[in-house]
C-alpha positions as CSV (number, residue, x, y, z in Angstrom):
1,M,-57.6,12.9,84.4
2,P,-58.5,13.6,81.0
3,A,-58.4,17.1,78.4
4,I,-62.1,18.7,79.1
5,P,-63.0,21.2,78.9
6,Q,-62.7,24.2,81.7
7,K,-64.7,26.9,82.4
8,A,-63.2,29.5,81.0
9,Q,-62.6,33.3,82.5
10,T,-63.6,35.3,78.8
11,E,-66.4,35.3,77.4
12,D,-69.8,33.0,76.8
13,S,-70.7,30.4,74.3
14,T,-71.5,31.8,71.1
15,T,-74.7,31.9,69.1
16,F,-74.9,28.8,66.5
17,D,-77.5,27.4,64.3
18,P,-76.7,22.8,64.7
19,D,-79.3,23.5,61.0
20,S,-77.4,26.4,58.9
21,F,-74.1,25.0,60.1
22,F,-75.0,21.3,58.5
23,D,-77.3,23.4,55.3
24,S,-74.1,25.0,54.4
25,W,-71.4,22.0,55.4
26,A,-73.4,19.5,53.0
27,K,-74.2,22.3,50.5
28,G,-70.0,22.9,50.2
29,D,-70.4,27.2,51.6
30,V,-67.9,25.2,54.5
31,T,-65.5,23.1,54.9
32,P,-62.5,22.3,55.8
33,P,-59.3,24.1,56.3
34,Y,-57.5,22.9,52.8
35,D,-55.3,26.5,52.8
36,N,-53.9,24.8,56.1
37,D,-56.0,28.0,57.9
38,F,-57.2,26.4,61.0
39,R,-58.1,29.9,62.5
40,K,-60.4,31.3,59.4
41,F,-61.8,27.9,59.3
42,I,-63.2,28.8,63.8
43,I,-63.5,32.1,63.3
44,R,-66.5,31.5,60.2
45,A,-67.9,28.1,60.7
46,F,-68.4,29.4,64.3
47,G,-68.9,33.8,64.0
48,L,-67.2,34.5,65.9
49,Q,-65.4,38.2,65.7
50,L,-61.5,38.4,63.8
51,S,-60.3,39.9,67.3
52,D,-61.0,36.7,69.2
53,T,-59.0,36.1,72.1
54,Y,-61.1,33.4,73.9
55,G,-58.4,31.1,75.9
56,Y,-60.2,27.1,75.4
57,R,-58.6,25.3,77.6
58,A,-58.1,21.9,78.2
59,T,-55.0,20.2,79.8
60,A,-53.6,23.3,78.5
61,E,-55.4,27.0,77.5
62,V,-54.5,28.6,73.9
63,T,-56.5,31.1,70.7
64,L,-57.5,30.5,68.5
65,L,-53.5,32.9,67.1
66,Q,-51.4,30.0,69.1
67,A,-54.0,27.2,67.5
68,Q,-52.6,28.6,64.4
69,T,-49.3,29.1,64.9
70,Y,-48.5,25.8,66.3
71,V,-50.5,24.8,63.0
72,E,-47.3,26.5,61.1
73,F,-45.0,25.6,62.5
74,G,-45.7,21.6,60.5
75,R,-43.8,19.0,62.4
76,Q,-41.1,21.2,64.5
77,G,-39.6,19.9,67.4
78,T,-42.2,17.3,68.6
79,L,-45.6,18.6,67.2
80,H,-45.7,15.8,65.6
81,K,-44.1,13.2,67.5
82,W,-46.9,10.2,67.0
83,Y,-44.6,7.3,66.3
84,V,-41.5,6.6,67.3
85,D,-38.7,3.3,67.3
86,E,-37.0,0.7,70.3
87,N,-35.1,4.1,71.1
88,G,-37.4,6.2,71.9
89,E,-36.7,8.2,68.2
90,Q,-39.4,9.8,66.1
91,R,-39.8,7.9,63.0
92,P,-40.3,9.7,59.9
93,P,-44.3,10.7,59.2
94,P,-46.2,7.8,57.6
95,P,-47.4,8.8,54.1
96,A,-50.4,11.3,51.4
97,V,-51.8,7.8,51.1
98,D,-51.4,5.5,54.4
99,I,-52.9,8.5,56.3
100,A,-55.8,8.3,53.1
101,A,-55.8,5.2,54.2
102,Y,-56.2,5.5,57.8
103,T,-58.7,7.4,57.1
104,D,-60.8,5.6,54.9
105,I,-61.5,2.6,58.0
106,F,-64.5,5.6,58.8
107,R,-66.1,7.3,56.0
108,P,-70.4,5.7,55.6
109,S,-69.0,4.9,51.7
110,T,-66.9,2.1,52.9
111,S,-67.0,-1.8,54.7
112,T,-65.2,-1.7,58.3
113,A,-64.2,-4.6,58.6
114,N,-62.7,-4.5,54.3
115,A,-61.3,-0.8,54.6
116,I,-59.3,-2.2,58.0
117,K,-57.9,-5.6,56.3
118,G,-56.6,-3.9,52.9
119,L,-55.2,-1.5,55.4
120,L,-52.8,-4.5,56.7
121,S,-52.7,-6.5,52.9
122,N,-51.1,-3.5,51.2
123,A,-48.6,-2.5,53.8
124,K,-45.0,-2.5,53.5
125,K,-43.5,-4.1,55.7
126,G,-42.3,-3.1,59.6
127,S,-44.2,0.8,58.8
128,I,-46.3,2.4,60.3
129,R,-49.0,1.5,58.9
130,A,-48.4,-2.4,58.8
131,D,-48.4,-1.3,62.7
132,V,-51.2,0.4,62.9
133,A,-53.0,-2.0,61.0
134,K,-52.3,-4.4,62.9
135,H,-52.8,-3.3,66.2
136,I,-56.3,-1.8,65.0
137,Q,-56.9,-5.8,63.3
138,S,-55.8,-7.2,66.8
139,L,-58.9,-5.0,68.8
140,Y,-61.9,-5.1,66.6
141,G,-65.2,-6.2,67.6
142,P,-68.0,-5.6,65.4
143,P,-71.8,-7.7,66.8
144,A,-71.8,-10.9,66.0
145,P,-74.5,-11.8,63.6
146,D,-76.8,-13.1,66.4
147,R,-77.1,-9.7,67.1
148,K,-78.6,-8.8,63.9
149,I,-76.7,-6.0,63.3
150,V,-75.9,-4.4,60.4
151,V,-75.1,-1.8,58.9
152,S,-75.5,-0.5,55.4
153,K,-73.6,1.8,53.7
154,S,-74.6,5.7,53.0
155,K,-73.0,8.8,50.3
156,T,-75.1,10.5,52.4
157,H,-74.3,10.8,56.0
158,V,-73.0,14.3,56.8
159,N,-70.1,14.0,59.4
160,P,-69.0,17.6,59.7
161,Y,-66.3,16.4,62.9
162,F,-64.8,13.7,61.4
163,D,-63.8,15.3,58.1
164,L,-62.2,18.0,59.9
165,L,-60.1,14.6,61.1
166,A,-60.0,13.8,58.1
167,W,-57.8,16.6,56.7
168,F,-56.6,17.1,60.7
169,N,-54.7,13.4,59.4
170,Q,-53.3,14.3,56.5
171,N,-51.7,18.4,58.2
172,L,-50.8,16.7,61.5
173,E,-49.2,13.2,59.4
174,W,-51.1,11.1,61.9
175,A,-52.3,7.5,60.1
176,G,-53.7,5.9,63.4
177,P,-53.1,4.4,66.2
178,E,-50.7,1.8,67.1
179,A,-49.2,-0.2,70.2
180,N,-46.8,2.2,71.0
181,T,-49.7,5.5,71.0
182,V,-50.0,4.1,74.4
183,K,-46.5,5.8,75.5
184,I,-48.2,9.9,74.3
185,K,-48.0,11.5,76.7
186,H,-48.5,14.7,74.5
187,S,-51.5,16.2,72.1
188,H,-51.0,18.9,69.6
189,P,-52.0,22.6,70.5
190,T,-55.3,22.1,68.3
191,L,-57.5,19.7,70.1
192,P,-58.8,21.9,72.3
193,V,-60.4,24.3,70.1
194,L,-62.0,21.2,68.6
195,F,-63.3,19.8,72.4
196,H,-65.0,22.9,72.5
197,H,-66.6,23.7,69.3
198,F,-67.2,19.6,68.6
199,G,-66.3,17.4,71.3
200,C,-64.3,15.2,72.4
201,V,-64.2,12.3,70.9
202,C,-65.6,11.5,67.3
203,P,-68.1,8.9,66.5
204,S,-68.5,7.7,63.2
205,Y,-71.3,6.6,60.7
206,E,-70.8,3.2,61.9
207,S,-70.8,4.1,66.1
208,L,-74.0,6.4,65.6
209,E,-75.6,3.4,63.9
210,I,-74.9,0.5,66.3
211,I,-76.0,2.8,68.6
212,R,-78.8,3.4,66.4
213,Q,-80.1,-0.6,66.4
214,A,-78.4,-1.5,69.4
215,A,-81.5,0.3,70.8
216,K,-83.4,-1.6,70.1
217,G,-86.7,1.5,70.0
218,R,-85.7,2.7,73.1
219,P,-84.7,6.5,74.4
220,I,-80.8,7.1,75.0
221,I,-78.9,8.6,78.1
222,D,-76.0,10.1,76.8
223,L,-74.7,11.1,79.9
224,G,-72.3,13.6,80.7
225,S,-73.5,15.4,77.5
226,G,-71.1,18.1,77.0
227,N,-71.9,20.8,74.0
228,G,-74.4,17.4,72.6
229,Y,-72.6,16.6,69.4
230,W,-73.3,13.1,70.2
231,T,-76.6,13.7,70.7
232,Y,-77.4,15.6,67.7
233,M,-75.9,13.7,65.2
234,L,-78.4,10.3,66.6
235,R,-81.2,12.4,66.7
236,R,-79.9,13.5,62.4
237,L,-80.2,9.4,62.3
238,W,-83.4,8.9,60.8
239,D,-83.8,5.4,59.4
240,G,-87.3,6.6,57.8
241,K,-90.0,4.9,60.5
242,D,-88.8,6.4,63.8
243,K,-86.3,9.6,64.8
244,M,-84.8,7.9,68.2
245,E,-85.3,9.7,70.7
246,V,-81.7,11.3,73.3
247,I,-81.7,12.7,76.6
248,P,-78.6,14.3,77.2
249,I,-77.8,15.0,81.1
250,D,-74.9,16.5,81.4
251,N,-74.1,18.3,84.9
252,G,-72.7,21.8,83.9
253,I,-69.4,21.4,85.3
254,S,-67.8,22.1,81.2
255,E,-68.0,25.5,79.2
256,W,-69.3,24.9,75.8
257,R,-68.5,27.7,73.2
258,T,-70.6,25.8,71.4
259,V,-73.6,24.4,71.6
260,W,-75.2,21.7,69.0
261,I,-78.8,20.6,72.0
262,G,-81.1,22.8,74.0
263,D,-82.7,21.1,76.0
264,T,-79.7,19.2,78.2
265,L,-81.2,18.5,81.1
266,E,-77.9,20.4,83.6
267,M,-78.1,18.5,86.7
268,D,-76.3,15.2,88.1
269,G,-76.9,11.0,87.3
270,V,-76.9,9.8,89.9
271,K,-79.9,12.2,90.6
272,W,-81.1,11.6,87.7
273,F,-81.6,7.8,87.2
274,K,-82.9,7.8,91.2
275,D,-85.9,9.9,89.8
276,N,-86.4,7.1,86.6
277,E,-86.5,4.4,87.7
278,G,-82.4,3.5,86.7
279,G,-82.6,4.4,83.2
280,D,-84.6,1.1,83.5
281,G,-85.8,0.1,80.0
282,R,-83.5,2.3,79.2
283,V,-79.9,2.4,77.2
284,L,-76.8,4.5,78.9
285,L,-74.5,6.0,76.6
286,L,-71.2,6.8,77.8
287,V,-69.8,9.8,75.3
288,Y,-65.2,10.2,76.9
289,P,-65.8,9.2,80.6
290,Q,-64.4,11.1,83.0
291,V,-61.9,9.4,84.7
292,G,-61.6,11.6,88.3
293,L,-64.9,11.4,91.1
294,E,-65.0,7.7,90.5
295,F,-67.9,8.9,87.2
296,T,-67.5,6.5,85.4
297,T,-68.5,4.4,88.7
298,K,-71.0,6.0,90.0
299,M,-73.6,6.0,86.6
300,I,-72.7,2.9,85.6
301,E,-73.5,1.8,90.0
302,A,-76.9,3.6,89.2
303,Y,-77.8,2.7,85.8
304,K,-80.4,0.3,85.7
305,G,-81.3,-0.8,82.5
306,T,-79.5,-3.3,80.4
307,T,-77.0,-1.8,77.3
308,I,-74.4,0.5,78.2
309,I,-72.6,2.3,75.5
310,I,-68.9,3.7,76.2
311,A,-67.2,5.5,73.7
312,G,-63.2,5.8,75.0
313,S,-59.8,5.4,75.4
314,Q,-59.2,1.2,74.0
315,N,-55.4,2.1,75.4
316,G,-54.5,1.2,78.7
317,N,-53.8,5.0,78.9
318,G,-55.9,6.3,81.6
319,F,-57.2,9.4,79.4
320,T,-61.5,8.0,80.3
321,A,-63.3,5.7,81.8
322,F,-61.0,4.7,84.7
323,A,-57.2,5.9,84.9
324,S,-55.3,2.2,85.6
325,E,-57.0,0.0,83.7
326,L,-59.3,-0.8,80.0
327,I,-62.5,-0.9,80.0
328,V,-62.6,-3.9,78.7
329,D,-61.3,-5.5,82.1
330,W,-63.2,-3.0,84.9
331,F,-66.2,-4.8,83.1
332,A,-64.8,-8.1,83.0
333,R,-64.1,-8.2,87.0
334,E,-66.9,-6.0,88.3
335,K,-70.1,-7.4,86.2
336,P,-69.0,-10.3,84.4
337,E,-72.9,-10.8,83.6
338,W,-72.5,-8.4,81.1
339,V,-71.1,-9.3,77.7
340,K,-69.1,-7.7,75.8
341,V,-71.1,-6.6,72.8
342,C,-68.5,-5.2,70.3
343,Q,-65.4,-2.8,69.9
344,I,-64.7,-0.6,67.1
345,P,-62.1,2.2,66.8
346,L,-63.6,5.4,66.5
347,P,-61.7,8.5,64.6
348,S,-58.9,9.2,67.1
349,F,-57.3,12.2,66.9
350,A,-53.1,12.4,66.8
351,G,-51.6,10.5,69.8
352,K,-54.8,8.8,71.0
353,D,-56.5,5.9,70.7
354,E,-60.4,5.7,70.6
355,A,-63.1,2.4,70.7
356,L,-67.2,2.4,70.5
357,F,-67.6,-0.5,73.7
358,V,-71.2,-2.0,73.6
359,F,-72.0,-3.7,76.6
360,Q,-75.0,-6.0,77.2
361,K,-76.7,-7.9,80.5
362,Q,-77.2,-11.5,80.6
């Protein structure tokens, strides 16, 4: 089952102004915790009390104080055991320069294709960096030229979640997923905190631009929108002509301390499709779709449009969408009339392997 925040037993969501937060981030008034005080960062960024004892739930429950303790533990025990050899023994951690090279793939100021090539060409033989580069390159499938989806570089794009993950990559000694990442069954205790305040997966500038361009002006249904970070980021992505219409829908089962938008439709997705012509003329976006209750299958079957975009696992860990098979394999078997337009990596938290998939109905 995917690790999604569950109903907690303590205090309600905090009061939060996303626009003010972004302005502060853009000006540098709020930055990632370069002093390694993750607890203080969350308290300051989201206006929490110093005595905060909220229990963040995902696969486990953790408080901010506990999360900070794990950060301070560093690589003790198996906390940074992301890479193992053929005997299951932990490999030496990747150097900071290799971690930075992985992170650079997702920066809005770089070319993803060139960054992936550089990740491999500058890797030492047999290194973790080489394994990561080969894995990412083997799965990298950008849109074909005839799709006319071109992502230009940006020097102004603001994405606090990505900046925070860049810090986490260095702190947790994570240089990206490789073939054996599918075997990693643990995560770092700070992850539930990120889930609650930002979301279950981080969008990259490239992924947001691909969604915008693939939509071709059509409204986007963000189904299972959670706390709304992806909806918020898509709405901020303006090409100077038309702002995107994004419809956030969530059943409200999960609790979120931070809410990025205020207009989420709290209802069942299948019912919404029944009441709105199956979403015809709109794009379906599934961000980190849950595995249980056949959620992904039900939403896809209820959708009557022509474009489906999914942000989720690209390996067989069963963490999102389908428990026993890959997203692309399910579509190939169940929906052969749908063509995969692209598959690009997303900035993955330590131990995860995530990507954005775009499928178009022929």
